[in-house]
N, C-alpha and C positions, 0 to 999 in steps of 0.2 A: 600444222606447220607446213608452209609452202616448200616445195622441193626446188632447190636451186640447180639448174641444169649446167653441167660442166661441158665444155667443148673438148671432145675427145673423139676417138674413132667411133665410139658408140653413140655420140651425141652431137656430131657435127651437123650443121643445117642440111647439107647434101653430102651423104657418105662419099668419101674420096674414092673408095674402091668402086663404087657404082659408076662414077665417071669413067674409070678405066675399063670397066666391063662394057660400057656403051661403045667405047672406041674399039675394043676387041671384037664386039659383036658386029660392028660395021665392017671390020676387016675380015670377018668370017673365021676368026680364030678363038671364039668364045669356048671355054671348056665345057665338057659334057655335064658337069654338075656344079654350076656357079653358086648354087645355094649353099652347098657343103663347104665350098672354098671360102665363101664370105662369112659364114656363120661364126667362125673362130674369132673374128675381130669384135664380135658383139657379145661374146661369152661373159666378159667381165661386168656387163650390165645386168646379168641374171643372178638371182639368188635361189638356191635350192631350199625350199621351205614348205612345210605341210600346213594346209588350212586347218584351223582349230575346229571350225564348224562345218557341218555337212550342209549342202544346199537344201533349203526347205521351200523354195519357190523362186520364180524369176519375175523381174519387173523391168519396165522400160528404164533406160539410163538417164531419164530427165525427170525433173520435179514437176510433172504435170498433175492435173487433178486426179486422174485415175491411172496409175502406173501399170495396171494390169489390163489396160485396154489398148489394142493396136491403133485405135483412133487417135491416141495421144502423140503420134509421130507422123512425119511426112518424109517420104523417100526422095532424096536428091539424085542418087545414082545407084544402080543395081549391082548385085554380085555377079562376078564372072565375065563382065564385059572386057573387051580388048582395050588397052590404054596405050597412049603414045609417049607418056612421060618416062624418064629413065630409059629402060630398054624398050624399044619400040615393039608394041604388040603384047606387052606383059598383061597378065590377067588381073582384073580388079578383085582383090581377095576379101573385100568387105562390103558393107552396105553404108552408103553415105546418107545421113539422116539428120533431121532437126526436129525439135518439139513442135507440136501443133496444138494451139497457136504458138508461134514463136514470140516470146516476150521481148520487150525492149531492154536494152542493156545487156548485162552478162547472163549467159545461159549456163547453169550449173550442170555438170555431168556426174551422175551417181553410179556406184557399182550396181550391177544387175542382180547380184545374189551374194550370199556368204562366200568368202574366199580369202586369199592373201595376195598382196602385191608381190610379184616375183621378178618384174623387170620394168625399169624406167629408162628409155633410150631416145635418142635423137633430139634435135633442137629445132628452132623455128624453120619452117612452118609445120614440122611433123612431130612435135613432142608426143610420146606414146607411153601409156601405162598399161601393163598386162597383169591381169588377175587370174590366179590359179584357183580352180574350184574342185571340191571333192563331192561326188554324188553319193546317193544313198547306197548304191551297189559297190562303192569303193573305187569306182573309176574316176579318172582325172580328165578335166577339160579346161579350156582357157577362154577368157574374153579379153579383147584388146581395144583400147580407146585412143584414137589418134587425132591429131590437130587440136591439141589442148593449149589454149592461150595462157593457162595457169595450172599448176599441179599442186594438190593439197595433201598428197600421201607420200610415203617413203617406202623403199624396198623392205620387204619383210613385215609390213604392217598388215594386221588382220583387218578385214573389212566385212561389213554387212550391206544389205541393200539400202541402208540409210546413210552410208558413208559417201561424202563428197569426194570424188576423184579429182576434180578440177573444174575448169570452165572452158567453153568454146571461145575462139577468137570472135571479136565483134566484126561487123562488116568493114569498118574503117581500118581495124588492125589487119584484116585479111588483105585489104586493098594495098596497104603499104608493103605487104609481103609479096605482092605480085600475083595473087590468085584468089580464088573463091574458097578460102579455107575456113569460113565461118559455119562449118558443119562438123558433125562427128563421123569419123570413119570407124565403124564398128566391125570387129572381126569376132567370129565364133570359131575357135580353134580346137581341133582334135589333138594337136601336138604342138610343142614349142621347141622341138629339137633344132630348129634353125635359128633360135634366139632373136627372131623378128625379121630377118632379112628376106624371107620368102614373101613378105608383104609387097616387095617391089621387084622380086626376081622370079616370080612364078610365071612361067611362059607357056604352060600347056595344061590340059585338063587333068592329066595324071597327077601332076604336082598340086594342082588346086584341090582335087579330091582327097589327096593324101593328108593334107593338113587343115583344110578349111571346110566349114559348113555354111550354107546360105543363111545369113542372119535373119532375113525376113521369114523364111520358112520355119526357122527355129523359133522365132518370136511368136508366129501364128500358132505353133504347136504348144508352146509353153504358157502363153498368156490366156489360160483357160481357168475355170474354177479350180480352187486349191485341191479339190478331191480328185482331179484328173491325174493320171499317172504321168510322172516326169520321165523323160528319156534323154539319153546322151546322144551326141552326134554319132553316126555309124563309125565303128572302129575300122581302121584301114587294115 
């Protein structure tokens, strides 16, 4: 069932408070912890739920021929780079990627492993689905899928690596939205205490390291034979 996005503080096309933060930052009066200040507005998009299934392996988020091969994806933009959108100089908290080869028409986005949907927030051009994962050692981590042109899951839904999360924007749809949004912004998260807002409010290496892992490094580590040991991102 497709998820219908409602326009609210947690699903507006451009978060209203972010615009205010940009103005405050330009004036030199930005608070010391804008992530904590903004997180409360997005709390209602989050559901506290436990994954039924433990992660038993990781796969690419696309329906490519071999989902356990890093060769099935192409990188558009790397993790950690400085960005000029929203707050100038914020850090890129994910990896922008597309399947390789990129098919014509709609590109499906699949969950990377067993888990449960715990947050659906933002609207065009940033619709985002967050999946909570439970690892074999009992620890918790999250994967986040942003720039979805359509969403096919709902909050609280249990998922496996075969579950379709949604689809990417087409190039034509992205062009109408004024950007190159026809890619997946994938995040591998150690924590989701910010309810998603750190994706655009992370300004320094400390905050980047606190909540995020490099998705490319994570995928290279995990997309190995099933017998290889699985590991969680380093705890903060």
